C-alpha positions as CSV (number, residue, x, y, z in Angstrom):
1,M,1.1,25.0,-38.1
2,L,-0.2,27.1,-35.3
3,L,-3.2,24.7,-34.8
4,S,-0.9,21.7,-34.4
5,V,1.2,23.6,-31.8
6,M,-1.9,24.5,-29.9
7,E,-3.1,20.9,-30.0
8,G,0.3,19.7,-28.7
9,E,0.0,22.2,-25.8
10,L,-3.5,21.0,-25.0
11,E,-2.3,17.4,-25.0
12,A,0.6,18.3,-22.7
13,R,-1.7,20.2,-20.4
14,D,-4.1,17.2,-20.2
15,L,-1.1,14.9,-19.4
16,V,0.0,17.2,-16.6
17,I,-3.5,17.3,-15.2
18,E,-3.8,13.5,-15.2
19,A,-0.3,13.2,-13.6
20,L,-1.3,15.6,-10.8
21,R,-4.6,13.8,-10.2
22,A,-2.8,10.4,-10.0
23,R,-0.2,11.9,-7.6
24,R,-3.0,13.4,-5.4
25,K,-4.6,10.0,-5.3
26,E,-1.3,8.3,-4.3
27,V,-0.8,10.9,-1.6
28,F,-4.3,10.4,-0.2
29,I,-3.9,6.6,-0.1
30,Q,-0.5,6.9,1.5
31,E,-1.9,9.3,4.2
32,R,-4.9,7.1,4.8
33,Y,-3.4,3.6,4.8
34,G,0.2,4.4,5.5
35,R,2.2,1.3,6.0
36,F,-0.1,-1.1,4.1
37,N,0.6,-2.2,0.6
38,L,-2.7,-2.2,-1.3
39,N,-1.6,-4.6,-3.9
40,D,-1.2,-7.5,-1.5
41,P,-4.6,-9.1,-0.5
42,F,-3.1,-10.7,2.7
43,L,-2.0,-7.3,3.9
44,A,-5.4,-5.9,3.1
45,L,-7.0,-8.6,5.2
46,Q,-4.6,-7.9,8.0
47,R,-5.4,-4.2,7.8
48,D,-9.1,-4.9,8.0
49,Y,-8.7,-7.3,10.9
50,E,-6.6,-4.7,12.9
51,A,-9.0,-1.9,12.1
52,G,-12.2,-3.8,12.8
53,P,-13.9,-4.2,16.2
54,G,-14.3,-7.6,17.8
55,D,-12.4,-10.2,19.7
56,K,-8.8,-10.3,18.8
57,E,-8.2,-13.6,20.5
58,K,-10.8,-15.6,18.4
59,P,-9.1,-17.8,15.9
60,V,-10.0,-17.4,12.2
61,C,-10.6,-21.1,11.7
62,T,-11.9,-23.0,14.7
63,N,-11.9,-26.5,13.2
64,P,-11.2,-27.2,9.6
65,L,-12.9,-30.6,9.7
66,S,-16.2,-29.2,10.8
67,I,-16.0,-26.5,8.1
68,L,-15.3,-29.2,5.5
69,E,-18.2,-31.3,6.7
70,A,-20.5,-28.2,6.5
71,V,-19.4,-27.5,3.0
72,M,-19.9,-31.1,1.9
73,A,-23.4,-31.2,3.4
74,H,-24.2,-28.0,1.6
75,C,-22.9,-29.4,-1.7
76,R,-25.1,-32.6,-1.2
77,K,-28.1,-30.5,-0.5
78,M,-27.5,-28.4,-3.6
79,Q,-26.9,-31.5,-5.7
80,E,-30.3,-32.9,-4.6
81,R,-32.0,-29.6,-5.4
82,M,-30.4,-29.5,-8.9
83,S,-31.3,-33.1,-9.7
84,A,-35.0,-32.4,-8.6
85,Q,-35.0,-29.3,-10.9
86,L,-33.5,-31.4,-13.7
87,V,-36.2,-34.1,-13.3
88,A,-38.9,-31.4,-13.3
89,A,-37.5,-29.7,-16.4
90,E,-37.3,-33.1,-18.2
91,S,-40.9,-33.9,-17.3
92,R,-42.1,-30.6,-18.6
93,Q,-40.3,-31.2,-21.9
94,K,-42.0,-34.5,-22.5
């Protein structure tokens, strides 16, 4: 009987310690990041952009078409590489 009461008190103490640690973490995050919601990735990007050095007038995406063309060229190059590796692997297996 006494042992079960002591176990219950130890569990309660552990729960209180965990709650205090969680609260301390929340307070630290609130003090450090203040107005930002850490669950929203767009707000996190905005926070990093505002905090980071650099030109603030530079747009994030200069020309979407040029970016798409660069991605397509990279994909073609990787496809050629992979097909060359596949041919080499097939020739080794024969």
